[in-house]
Short mmCIF file of the C-alpha atoms (twelve columns), coordinates in Angstrom:
data_MODEL
# 
_entry.id   MODEL 
# 
loop_
_atom_site.group_PDB 
_atom_site.id 
_atom_site.type_symbol 
_atom_site.label_atom_id 
_atom_site.label_alt_id 
_atom_site.label_comp_id 
_atom_site.label_asym_id 
_atom_site.label_seq_id 
_atom_site.Cartn_x 
_atom_site.Cartn_y 
_atom_site.Cartn_z 
_atom_site.pdbx_PDB_model_num 
ATOM 1   C CA . MET A 1   104.848 113.349 91.843  1 
ATOM 2   C CA . ASN A 2   102.090 114.036 93.919  1 
ATOM 3   C CA . LEU A 3   103.000 111.891 96.992  1 
ATOM 4   C CA . SER A 4   100.014 113.199 99.097  1 
ATOM 5   C CA . ILE A 5   97.563  111.582 97.130  1 
ATOM 6   C CA . PHE A 6   99.181  108.405 97.630  1 
ATOM 7   C CA . GLN A 7   99.178  108.970 101.080 1 
ATOM 8   C CA . ASP A 8   95.501  109.807 101.356 1 
ATOM 9   C CA . PHE A 9   94.777  106.542 99.387  1 
ATOM 10  C CA . LEU A 10  96.634  104.356 101.612 1 
ATOM 11  C CA . ALA A 11  94.862  106.045 104.567 1 
ATOM 12  C CA . PHE A 12  91.600  105.409 102.599 1 
ATOM 13  C CA . LEU A 13  92.345  101.426 102.730 1 
ATOM 14  C CA . LYS A 14  93.120  101.605 106.301 1 
ATOM 15  C CA . THR A 15  90.131  103.827 107.747 1 
ATOM 16  C CA . THR A 16  87.909  103.702 104.458 1 
ATOM 17  C CA . THR A 17  85.799  106.778 105.203 1 
ATOM 18  C CA . LYS A 18  83.801  108.849 102.951 1 
ATOM 19  C CA . ALA A 19  83.874  112.442 102.293 1 
ATOM 20  C CA . GLU A 20  81.166  114.378 103.871 1 
ATOM 21  C CA . THR A 21  80.957  116.850 100.975 1 
ATOM 22  C CA . TYR A 22  82.891  115.901 97.530  1 
ATOM 23  C CA . THR A 23  85.638  117.947 96.193  1 
ATOM 24  C CA . GLN A 24  87.022  118.701 92.695  1 
ATOM 25  C CA . MET A 25  89.760  116.338 91.803  1 
ATOM 26  C CA . PRO A 26  92.968  118.077 90.875  1 
ATOM 27  C CA . LEU A 27  94.496  117.073 87.411  1 
ATOM 28  C CA . LYS A 28  97.808  116.274 89.183  1 
ATOM 29  C CA . SER A 29  95.999  113.821 91.780  1 
ATOM 30  C CA . PHE A 30  94.164  112.448 88.745  1 
ATOM 31  C CA . LEU A 31  97.176  111.926 86.820  1 
ATOM 32  C CA . ALA A 32  99.121  110.705 89.764  1 
ATOM 33  C CA . LEU A 33  96.675  107.722 90.634  1 
ATOM 34  C CA . LEU A 34  96.512  106.938 86.974  1 
ATOM 35  C CA . PHE A 35  100.359 106.690 86.851  1 
ATOM 36  C CA . LEU A 36  100.055 104.497 90.065  1 
ATOM 37  C CA . THR A 37  97.269  102.159 88.323  1 
ATOM 38  C CA . LEU A 38  99.445  101.916 84.964  1 
ATOM 39  C CA . ALA A 39  102.541 101.285 86.999  1 
ATOM 40  C CA . LEU A 40  101.160 98.260  89.149  1 
ATOM 41  C CA . VAL A 41  98.752  96.686  86.154  1 
ATOM 42  C CA . ILE A 42  101.052 96.947  83.224  1 
ATOM 43  C CA . PRO A 43  103.984 94.600  85.217  1 
ATOM 44  C CA . PHE A 44  101.102 92.476  86.557  1 
ATOM 45  C CA . SER A 45  99.880  91.844  82.770  1 
ATOM 46  C CA . ILE A 46  103.400 90.909  81.747  1 
ATOM 47  C CA . LEU A 47  103.511 88.546  84.879  1 
ATOM 48  C CA . LEU A 48  100.121 86.935  83.438  1 
ATOM 49  C CA . SER A 49  101.644 86.266  80.332  1 
ATOM 50  C CA . PHE A 50  104.463 84.623  81.558  1 
ATOM 51  C CA . LEU A 51  102.323 82.280  83.577  1 
ATOM 52  C CA . GLY A 52  100.141 81.372  80.704  1 
ATOM 53  C CA . VAL A 53  97.058  83.374  80.782  1 
ATOM 54  C CA . ASP A 54  97.220  82.873  76.906  1 
ATOM 55  C CA . GLN A 55  95.325  79.602  77.309  1 
ATOM 56  C CA . PHE A 56  92.127  81.555  78.305  1 
ATOM 57  C CA . GLU A 57  90.244  83.123  75.212  1 
ATOM 58  C CA . SER A 58  89.283  86.911  75.749  1 
ATOM 59  C CA . ALA A 59  86.009  87.695  74.679  1 
ATOM 60  C CA . LEU A 60  87.554  91.330  73.829  1 
ATOM 61  C CA . ASP A 61  89.608  89.686  71.166  1 
ATOM 62  C CA . GLY A 62  86.518  88.797  69.141  1 
ATOM 63  C CA . ILE A 63  85.217  92.162  69.369  1 
ATOM 64  C CA . LEU A 64  88.690  93.525  68.147  1 
ATOM 65  C CA . LYS A 65  88.617  91.237  65.025  1 
ATOM 66  C CA . LYS A 66  85.084  92.128  64.109  1 
ATOM 67  C CA . ASN A 67  85.249  95.924  64.676  1 
ATOM 68  C CA . LYS A 68  88.333  97.438  66.541  1 
ATOM 69  C CA . TRP A 69  86.773  100.745 67.042  1 
ATOM 70  C CA . LEU A 70  83.536  99.374  68.653  1 
ATOM 71  C CA . LEU A 71  85.905  98.026  71.396  1 
ATOM 72  C CA . VAL A 72  86.944  101.777 71.878  1 
ATOM 73  C CA . ILE A 73  83.223  102.832 72.097  1 
ATOM 74  C CA . LEU A 74  82.251  99.736  74.571  1 
ATOM 75  C CA . GLY A 75  85.583  100.012 76.629  1 
ATOM 76  C CA . VAL A 76  86.167  103.817 77.327  1 
ATOM 77  C CA . PHE A 77  82.594  105.207 77.060  1 
ATOM 78  C CA . LEU A 78  79.943  102.418 77.772  1 
ATOM 79  C CA . ALA A 79  81.668  100.366 80.160  1 
ATOM 80  C CA . PRO A 80  82.430  103.160 82.615  1 
ATOM 81  C CA . LEU A 81  78.922  104.347 82.310  1 
ATOM 82  C CA . ILE A 82  77.644  101.179 83.395  1 
ATOM 83  C CA . GLU A 83  79.964  99.514  85.890  1 
ATOM 84  C CA . GLU A 84  80.455  102.758 88.096  1 
ATOM 85  C CA . PRO A 85  76.839  102.845 88.840  1 
ATOM 86  C CA . ILE A 86  76.587  99.358  89.505  1 
ATOM 87  C CA . PHE A 87  79.945  98.645  91.493  1 
ATOM 88  C CA . ARG A 88  80.435  101.869 92.984  1 
ATOM 89  C CA . LEU A 89  77.198  104.057 93.193  1 
ATOM 90  C CA . TYR A 90  76.115  102.297 96.477  1 
ATOM 91  C CA . LEU A 91  79.121  102.911 98.206  1 
ATOM 92  C CA . ASN A 92  77.432  105.967 99.906  1 
ATOM 93  C CA . LEU A 93  75.141  103.490 101.514 1 
ATOM 94  C CA . LYS A 94  72.057  105.435 100.593 1 
ATOM 95  C CA . LYS A 95  68.733  103.720 99.787  1 
ATOM 96  C CA . SER A 96  68.317  105.216 96.535  1 
ATOM 97  C CA . SER A 97  71.936  104.593 95.175  1 
ATOM 98  C CA . ILE A 98  71.407  100.818 96.271  1 
ATOM 99  C CA . TRP A 99  68.468  100.699 94.567  1 
ATOM 100 C CA . TRP A 100 70.106  102.022 91.321  1 
ATOM 101 C CA . SER A 101 73.160  99.630  91.694  1 
ATOM 102 C CA . LEU A 102 70.301  96.803  92.312  1 
ATOM 103 C CA . VAL A 103 68.476  97.478  89.007  1 
ATOM 104 C CA . LEU A 104 71.593  97.968  86.719  1 
ATOM 105 C CA . SER A 105 73.257  94.850  88.153  1 
ATOM 106 C CA . ILE A 106 70.999  92.851  85.899  1 
ATOM 107 C CA . LEU A 107 73.329  94.109  83.045  1 
ATOM 108 C CA . VAL A 108 76.192  91.876  84.571  1 
ATOM 109 C CA . LEU A 109 74.520  88.665  84.087  1 
ATOM 110 C CA . ASN A 110 76.207  86.594  81.645  1 
ATOM 111 C CA . GLU A 111 77.053  83.040  81.107  1 
ATOM 112 C CA . GLN A 112 78.547  82.810  84.750  1 
ATOM 113 C CA . TRP A 113 75.275  84.268  86.042  1 
ATOM 114 C CA . TYR A 114 75.464  82.847  89.477  1 
ATOM 115 C CA . LEU A 115 78.275  85.644  90.087  1 
ATOM 116 C CA . GLY A 116 75.758  88.352  88.906  1 
ATOM 117 C CA . VAL A 117 72.966  86.492  91.269  1 
ATOM 118 C CA . ALA A 118 75.735  86.461  94.358  1 
ATOM 119 C CA . PHE A 119 76.138  90.281  93.680  1 
ATOM 120 C CA . MET A 120 72.519  91.102  93.587  1 
ATOM 121 C CA . VAL A 121 71.815  89.171  97.254  1 
ATOM 122 C CA . TYR A 122 74.672  91.169  98.450  1 
ATOM 123 C CA . LEU A 123 73.058  94.481  97.320  1 
ATOM 124 C CA . ILE A 124 69.663  93.122  98.821  1 
ATOM 125 C CA . TYR A 125 71.598  92.556  102.130 1 
ATOM 126 C CA . LEU A 126 72.917  96.230  102.159 1 
ATOM 127 C CA . LEU A 127 69.521  97.613  101.205 1 
ATOM 128 C CA . ILE A 128 67.633  95.773  104.057 1 
ATOM 129 C CA . ASN A 129 70.371  96.830  106.802 1 
ATOM 130 C CA . VAL A 130 70.179  100.562 105.414 1 
ATOM 131 C CA . SER A 131 66.600  100.497 105.743 1 
ATOM 132 C CA . GLN A 132 66.659  99.061  109.286 1 
ATOM 133 C CA . ARG A 133 69.262  101.515 109.978 1 
ATOM 134 C CA . GLU A 134 71.822  98.823  110.972 1 
ATOM 135 C CA . PRO A 135 75.383  99.952  111.283 1 
ATOM 136 C CA . LEU A 136 77.419  98.721  108.112 1 
ATOM 137 C CA . ASN A 137 81.248  98.467  107.951 1 
ATOM 138 C CA . LEU A 138 82.264  100.638 104.936 1 
ATOM 139 C CA . LYS A 139 85.742  99.074  104.940 1 
ATOM 140 C CA . PHE A 140 83.915  95.744  104.393 1 
ATOM 141 C CA . VAL A 141 81.768  97.426  101.756 1 
ATOM 142 C CA . VAL A 142 84.383  98.819  99.812  1 
ATOM 143 C CA . TYR A 143 86.444  95.831  99.638  1 
ATOM 144 C CA . ALA A 144 83.549  93.526  99.007  1 
ATOM 145 C CA . SER A 145 82.749  95.880  96.091  1 
ATOM 146 C CA . ALA A 146 86.333  95.378  94.831  1 
ATOM 147 C CA . ILE A 147 86.037  91.801  94.964  1 
ATOM 148 C CA . PHE A 148 82.790  91.546  93.146  1 
ATOM 149 C CA . PHE A 149 84.113  93.738  90.552  1 
ATOM 150 C CA . GLY A 150 87.076  91.694  89.881  1 
ATOM 151 C CA . ILE A 151 85.222  88.279  89.862  1 
ATOM 152 C CA . VAL A 152 82.620  89.381  87.328  1 
ATOM 153 C CA . HIS A 153 85.494  90.333  85.018  1 
ATOM 154 C CA . LEU A 154 86.189  86.486  85.052  1 
ATOM 155 C CA . GLY A 155 83.437  86.738  82.197  1 
ATOM 156 C CA . ASN A 156 85.906  88.349  79.828  1 
ATOM 157 C CA . TYR A 157 87.396  84.864  79.266  1 
ATOM 158 C CA . SER A 158 85.132  82.765  77.482  1 
ATOM 159 C CA . ASN A 159 86.748  79.389  78.097  1 
ATOM 160 C CA . PHE A 160 87.421  79.829  81.765  1 
ATOM 161 C CA . ASP A 161 85.725  77.476  84.220  1 
ATOM 162 C CA . ILE A 162 85.485  78.777  87.733  1 
ATOM 163 C CA . ALA A 163 84.757  75.614  89.214  1 
ATOM 164 C CA . SER A 164 87.970  73.461  87.811  1 
ATOM 165 C CA . GLN A 165 90.112  76.623  87.223  1 
ATOM 166 C CA . PHE A 166 89.457  78.306  90.498  1 
ATOM 167 C CA . TYR A 167 93.194  78.751  91.388  1 
ATOM 168 C CA . TRP A 168 93.505  81.244  88.548  1 
ATOM 169 C CA . ILE A 169 91.070  83.640  90.108  1 
ATOM 170 C CA . PRO A 170 93.683  85.652  91.911  1 
ATOM 171 C CA . PHE A 171 95.620  86.286  88.874  1 
ATOM 172 C CA . LEU A 172 92.827  86.885  86.425  1 
ATOM 173 C CA . ALA A 173 90.631  89.196  88.996  1 
ATOM 174 C CA . GLY A 174 93.698  90.848  90.915  1 
ATOM 175 C CA . ALA A 175 93.966  93.887  88.634  1 
ATOM 176 C CA . GLN A 176 90.429  94.627  88.669  1 
ATOM 177 C CA . PHE A 177 90.447  94.228  92.417  1 
ATOM 178 C CA . PHE A 178 93.115  96.807  92.769  1 
ATOM 179 C CA . ILE A 179 91.320  99.289  90.367  1 
ATOM 180 C CA . GLY A 180 88.233  98.776  91.964  1 
ATOM 181 C CA . LEU A 181 89.999  100.009 95.293  1 
ATOM 182 C CA . ILE A 182 91.373  102.929 93.276  1 
ATOM 183 C CA . LEU A 183 87.758  103.947 91.940  1 
ATOM 184 C CA . SER A 184 86.206  103.420 95.247  1 
ATOM 185 C CA . TYR A 185 88.566  105.992 96.538  1 
ATOM 186 C CA . ILE A 186 87.880  108.476 93.696  1 
ATOM 187 C CA . ARG A 187 83.968  107.916 94.134  1 
ATOM 188 C CA . LEU A 188 83.784  108.314 97.772  1 
ATOM 189 C CA . THR A 189 86.015  111.407 97.850  1 
ATOM 190 C CA . HIS A 190 85.346  113.200 94.916  1 
ATOM 191 C CA . SER A 191 81.882  111.711 93.550  1 
ATOM 192 C CA . ILE A 192 80.663  108.941 91.223  1 
ATOM 193 C CA . TRP A 193 81.375  111.249 87.941  1 
ATOM 194 C CA . TYR A 194 84.851  111.377 88.541  1 
ATOM 195 C CA . SER A 195 85.193  107.579 89.089  1 
ATOM 196 C CA . ILE A 196 83.373  107.171 85.782  1 
ATOM 197 C CA . ILE A 197 85.857  109.803 84.223  1 
ATOM 198 C CA . PHE A 198 89.068  108.140 85.817  1 
ATOM 199 C CA . HIS A 199 87.500  104.446 84.436  1 
ATOM 200 C CA . GLY A 200 86.914  105.790 80.970  1 
ATOM 201 C CA . VAL A 201 90.539  107.407 80.822  1 
ATOM 202 C CA . TYR A 202 92.311  104.335 82.021  1 
ATOM 203 C CA . ASN A 203 90.468  102.018 79.634  1 
ATOM 204 C CA . GLY A 204 91.238  104.378 76.819  1 
ATOM 205 C CA . VAL A 205 94.949  104.395 77.799  1 
ATOM 206 C CA . LEU A 206 95.178  100.505 77.317  1 
ATOM 207 C CA . ILE A 207 92.742  100.151 74.589  1 
ATOM 208 C CA . ILE A 208 93.162  102.995 71.978  1 
ATOM 209 C CA . PRO A 209 96.814  102.260 71.575  1 
ATOM 210 C CA . ALA A 210 96.030  98.379  71.299  1 
ATOM 211 C CA . VAL A 211 93.302  99.204  68.550  1 
ATOM 212 C CA . TYR A 212 95.256  101.432 66.772  1 
ATOM 213 C CA . PHE A 213 98.302  99.549  66.222  1 
ATOM 214 C CA . TYR A 214 96.160  96.250  65.868  1 
ATOM 215 C CA . ASP A 215 97.023  94.478  62.525  1 
ATOM 216 C CA . PRO A 216 94.655  91.395  61.684  1 
ATOM 217 C CA . LYS A 217 97.359  90.115  59.525  1 
ATOM 218 C CA . VAL A 218 99.711  89.583  62.255  1 
ATOM 219 C CA . ILE A 219 99.062  86.321  64.233  1 
# 
């Protein structure tokens, strides 16, 4: 097991710096982070089931029932290609990157549109500060990105009401928040393309087995 990658990730969470030049991500580092993510997310998902998360209807279940392989295309390919530029591209704090994230953020506007609007306002705030050469705390930006990434995924639950069921937010968005930190580390160390690939592989590890063994006859 590659322990150095875990140490580097922990150091990133504490100091949160971006690489001056991006480096290739070794396969063993990629796999080690993937193992870490799954080792934390899978038990967390089991805990959620124990706590009663099944009361919330997943929009992904509807896609699974209608066309299960469409879920693979959306989750493994489309979601990383859209979500990474929206939530991680701007982390280099360049105006062009923030602009791209801002334009693409229109795509996250859903039934809980106010969350998408809040994220867009946040990006405008970053854009103004960068344009005026005001210093920004990169650690704050990374953690804020992970929080938005987690909260926006609340839209995956069609019957979740954020006003009356707000106490569920840390549980429903907790896994995505942690994954957002992992992806931010990869993006700022190895580039946005590696975070896209990691995102797609992670989704694939979870989605493809579920789709392959899905039986609509089983209730």
